[in-house]
N, C-alpha and C positions, 0 to 999 in steps of 0.2 A: 504494500500500500504506500509506504514512504517513497519508494523508488518511482512509483507511478505519478505521485504528486510532484516529485522533483522534476520529472519529465515535462509536466504541464508548465511548471515555473520556467524551465529553460525554453520551452516552446514559446511561451508568452514573451520572454525576453528577446528571443530571436525574431519574432514577428514585429514586436515594438521597435526593434532596431532598424527595420526596413520600411516601416509604415509611419506615415504622419499621424500625430495624436488624434486628429479628427477621423482617421480611417480605421483605427483600432477600436474594436468593440469588445467589452467584457461584460457578460450578463449571465443570467441563469435564474434558479429558484431553489428554495428550501421547502421540503415537503414531508412533514410528519403525518403518519397514517396509523389508524387503529382498525383492526379486523377482529370481530368476535364471531365465533361459530358454535352453534349448539347441535351436536349429533348425539346418537344413542350412547356413546362412550363418555359424554359429559360436555361441558362448556369450556372452550379454549380461546385464548387471545394471542394475537400476534401484533406487535408494534414495530413500525419501521420508521427510520429517518433517512431521507434521501436528499442529497445535495448535488445539484447539477450546475456545472460551471461551463459556460460557452465562451469561446474566443473566435472572433471573425475579423478578417482584415481584407479590404479590397486593395491589393498591392498595386494594381494598375487597372486600366479599363478592360484588360484582357485576362487578368489573373485574380482569382479570389481564393482565399484560404479560410477554412472553418474547421472547428473541432469542439468536442465537448467531452468532459469526463463526469461520470456518475459515481458517487460514493453512497452506498446503502448499508445501514446497520440494522440488524434484526434483534428483537427482544421479545421475551415471552416464550410461547411454544414454537420452537424452531425446528422441530421434526414432526412431520405429519405422515401417518401411514395411510396410504390410499385405500387399503382394505377396510378401514373404518367407515368408508363412505359407500361401500358396496353391499349388496344384499347378502344375507347369510348363506344362501345356496352357492354363491360364488366364493365367498370368503372361506367357507368350510372345506373347499377343495384344496386349500393350501395348507400343508403341514405347519404346525405351530412353530417348529424350529426354523422354517423358511420365511415366516411372515415379516421379520425385520428387514428383509431384502426389498420390501415394497414401500419403504420409507423415503420420503422426499425431504432432504434437509434444506434449510434456509441459512446460508452462511454469509457473513459480512463480506462485501466486495467493493473493490474500486476498479473500474474498467474504463478503457478508452472506447466510448460508445460510438463516436464519429470522429473522423479526421480525414479530410480530403482537400484536394486542390482542383479547382475548375478553371480550365483554359478556354476562353472564348476567342476562337480564331476565325479566320475568314471562311465561312461556309459550314462551320460545325462547332459544337461545344464538347470538350473532353473532360470528364470527371474521373479522377483516380484516387482511390483510398477507401476507407470505411465510410459508407454513405447510406442514406435512406433509400430504400427501394419500395415504392408504393405502387401497387398494381390494382386495377379494377375499379368499378363504380359502386359496388355493394357497400352498405353501411355496416352491417354486422359480419357478413361473410363475403369473401372474395375468391371465387373459383379460380381465377387466373393467377393468383398470388401463391407461389410455392415458397416464398421467403418468410412470410409472416403469418401468424395465426392470432386473430383478435380475441380478446376477452369478451365473451358475449354479454356480460353484465356491464362492461365498461369499454365499448368498442372504439371510442375516440382517443383512448390513452396512447401515448407515443410508442412507436415501434423501434426496436433496436436497429443499429447500423449493420451493414454487411460489406465485407471486403469485395470490391469489384472495380472493373474498368468499364466506363460507360461512355458511349459516343452518341450524341444527338445531332442529327443532320436535318435541318429544315429543307423540305421539298418545295413547298410553296406557302402561301399565306396561312393555310389551315391544315397543312400536313407536315408531320415530322416522323422521320425514321429513327429508331433507337436500336443500337446494338449494345449488349451488355455481356461481360465475361466475369464470372465469379470463380477465381482459381482455387483449386484444391490440389491434392497430391498428384493427380494425373489429369490428362485431358478428358478422359472418360468420366471421371468423378466430378469434374468442374461443371458449373452451371453456365449455360449459353442461352441467351435470349435475343429474339428479333421481334421488334414491334413496330407497327405503323399506326400512328394516331392521325385522325383527320376530322373533318366536320362537313355536314351537309344540312343546310337550313338551320333549324333550331336544335339540331342534335350533334353531339360529338361522339366519335366512335374510336375503337382501337381493335386491331387484329394482332394476336400474340402467338408466338411459337417459342417453346422452352424445352430444353433437354437438360436433365440433371441426374445425379445419383441420389436415389431416395432409399432410406433405410427404415424398414419396419423391424420390430423386435418380437421375438416369441417370449412372452412373459410367463410362460409355463416351463421354460427351460433356462437354467442358469449356466453360463459358461465360466468355469473356474479359471480358465486361462486368462480371460480378459476382465475377470471380476465384474461381469455385467451379464445381463440377459442376452440370450443368443441373438446376434444381429443377422438380419436378412437384407443385405444391400442389393439393389437392382437399378437398372436404368428406367427412368421415367420420362416420357415425352408428352407434352401438353400442347394441344391446339385449342385456342380460345379466342373470345372476343367480348367486347362490352360496348354499351351505348348509354348515353345519358342526355336528357333534354327536357322539353316542355310539351305537354299535350293537354289541350282543353284547360289551360290555366294551372295544371298540376305538374310537379316535377315527376319524371318517370325515369327508371333505369333498368337495365338488364345486363346480365353477365353469364357467360356459358363457357365451360371448358371440358374438353374430352381428354382423358388420360389413358395412354397405352403403356402398360407395365411389362417389364421383361419377364417376370415370373408370376406376380400376383394378378388377380383378375382386373381387367380394364374397368374404368368407372368414369362417370361424368358428374359434374356439379352445375347447378343452375340457380341463379338468383333473379327474382323479379321484384321491383320495388316502386313505391310511389310516396310522395309527400305533398302537403298542402298547408299553408298558413292562412287561417281565417281572418276576416277583417277585424275581429276582436282580439287578434294576436295569439290565439291558441294554435299551436303547431301539432300536426298529426302526421305520422309516418307508419307505413306497413312494408314488410319485406317477407317474401316467401323464399325458402331455400330447400333444394333437393340435392342429396348426396347419395349416389347409389353404392358408395362404399359402406354406408350405414345400413341398418336392418329395419325392416318394416314390422317385425314381431318382437316385442321386448323379451319374450321368453327365450329368444335365441341370443340375446346379448351375452357375450362371454367375457372372460377375463381379459383377453387381448383387445377386445373392443373398448373396454373401459380404460385400460392402461394406455393404449395408443391415443385415446382421446385426451387423457390427463397429461400426457407427455408431448402433445401437439404433433404426433405422427399422422393423425387423421383429424379432420375438423368436426366430426360428428359421430355419435353412436347410433342415432336414429336417422332414418332416411329422409323424412319430410318434416320441416319445421316452419313455423310462422312467428314473426316478430312484429310487435307494434309499440309505438312510442307516442305519448301525448304529453305535452308540457305547455305551461302558460306562465307568462311573467306577471306574478301577483303584484309586485311593485317594481320600481326601476332596479332594485337590488336583489330581489328574490324571485327565483324561478322554481315552481313546483311541477311535478309530473309523475308519470309511472311508465315502466316498461312491462311488457308481457311477452314471455317466451313460451310457445306452445308446440309440443311434439304432436304433429298430426298423425304420426304412426302409432303412438301408444296412448295418446290422450292426456299425458301429464303436462303440468304447467308451472312456470315460475313467475310469480307476481313481484315486481320490483318497484316500490315507491322510491322516489328520489327527490333531492332538493339541491339547489345551488344558491349560495348567498355571497354577494360581493361585499366584503367588509370595507374595501377601499379599491382604488384603481389597480393596486398591485397585490391584493390579498383576496383569495377566494376560498370558500368552504364548500365542500361537496360531501353528500351523504346518501346512502341508499340502504334499504333492507331487501334481503333476498328470501322470499317465502316460497319454498318448493311445495307444490300441491300435486301429489300423485302417489300411486301405490308403490310399495317397495320394489326396487329393481327396475323402475321405469326411468326415462331420461331425466325427468325432474321429480324423482320420487322422494319420499320422506326420508329414505336412508341417507340422502345427501345433506340433510340437516337444513337449518335456517341460519342466516348470517346477516351481519350488518357491518358497514364500512363507513368510516369518518376520515376525511382527508382535508388537510389545510395546505394551501400552496401560497408561498410568499415570493414574489418576483423581485429581483434586484437588477 
């Protein structure tokens, strides 16, 4: 941790030495957070403190440098066993002596979340380094994004950076071609992306092709050599597209991706969404999601389905889901609303009241309750418990 912060200090000094004072920006935020969860095993609490420091400098009209480091400390219950959240018929299949293997630890960390240089040259932009890769138009789910998996309860929270080389080439006024390479140990394991973004009328669209190495794990088999569950790496190819625009006064979007796998079954993901703001300022959004990697019968949800979902190897346990969001600005400072997540495949539901309050221009309080309503073993079943989150963010 000390060496990482020393690197940031040296980085800031190096940038400040080459940039005029008005061109060097240092900013960020401090974010304490409380999470409380009640499950059958009891009530548990996790406290986190996150400090994000950003550095940005426009070195010239053609060169921009940006970076940020995140430091996060965890307090309270720092080890969570996933089996505690699963139905007994799945949990009981695991021998007692092996159950500690299914524990997810939360360890203090300091990491270089983003650090990149963007070169704006004649005819193209080149971005090199650890950078944000955001794909798709969906609000909660993004079928064309193999780099990030959103938290369905907090889908707008920032995503981590990814090491990549990105080339953006303007084709005309509304069309841009993007090539991206995310290097790994070999060419076959590395991520390759080709995307065309464009527009027609009131709609913007994108066409995307991705090839990468994807790794599922078999969570019923432990590999003593790697001290991890048995890895099942394979080639994944994705063909997809998205569109977003306005129709009859409403915002509408769609996103579709077909995935061909080297060994696992091929699957596709689909998102359809719409939103509208009424004259009285109430905002309403709906989104439908289908993932054929998920299952339509909750009685067939297995250990691998749940573990791959919790570890972000797949985005859903259930096949068909529906999301809705309603929020209203009660005052200039307070917004109240609720989210609803419904599994159309098994009938379970998560009801999530939420609130945002601006204490000042630079300070925001965010809170939600997560109330799972469903039979044990379903996507939003009672075995997952009920939780509440309280987050304060102070910008500087």
